[in-house]
C-alpha positions in Angstrom: -27.6 -10.2 11.7 -23.9 -9.0 12.2 -22.0 -8.2 9.6 -18.8 -10.2 8.5 -15.4 -8.8 9.5 -13.8 -7.4 6.2 -10.9 -9.9 5.0 -7.3 -8.7 4.4 -5.9 -9.9 1.5 -1.8 -9.9 1.8 -0.7 -9.0 -1.7 2.4 -11.0 -2.8 5.6 -10.0 -1.3 7.6 -9.7 -4.6 5.3 -6.8 -6.2 4.2 -5.0 -2.8 5.8 -3.2 0.2 3.7 -2.3 3.4 3.8 1.2 4.8 3.0 1.5 8.3 3.2 3.4 11.7 2.5 6.8 9.9 0.3 9.0 12.0 -3.6 9.0 11.3 -3.5 12.3 9.5 -1.9 11.2 6.7 -4.0 10.4 4.0 -4.2 8.7 0.3 -3.2 12.0 -1.3 -0.5 12.3 1.0 0.9 9.1 -0.1 0.3 9.8 -3.9 2.5 12.5 -3.6 5.1 10.5 -1.8 4.9 8.3 -4.5 4.9 10.6 -7.5 7.8 8.9 -9.3 5.8 5.5 -9.4 2.2 7.2 -11.0 0.4 4.9 -12.6 2.4 1.9 -11.4 0.6 1.1 -8.2 -2.6 0.8 -6.0 -2.8 1.6 -2.6 -4.7 -1.0 -0.3 -5.5 0.3 3.0 -5.0 -2.0 6.5 -6.4 0.7 8.7 -5.2 4.6 9.8 -1.7 3.9 10.1 -0.7 1.4 7.5 -1.2 0.5 3.9 0.3 -1.7 1.2 1.8 -0.3 -1.9 1.4 -3.0 -4.7 3.0 -2.5 -7.6 1.9 -3.8 -11.2 5.6 -4.9 -12.1 7.1 -7.0 -9.8 10.7 -5.7 -10.4 9.3 -2.4 -8.9 8.4 -3.7 -5.6 11.6 -5.5 -5.4 14.3 -2.9 -6.5 12.8 -0.2 -4.0 14.0 -2.7 -1.0 17.7 -3.0 -2.3 
């Protein structure tokens, strides 16, 4: 029996940003270094090898990053 494709859940816009079109050699550890000032206040949701969502615990963090 064929497996169902994995559904991608899009996080709320207010508390997340999408990082995309980075090289496929970028790993979770690289992104954690980049996001170090926010340690403990976000989680990564990978979409594919070259894009992911950064979902912040606090809506204000995601919103303020875009300003």
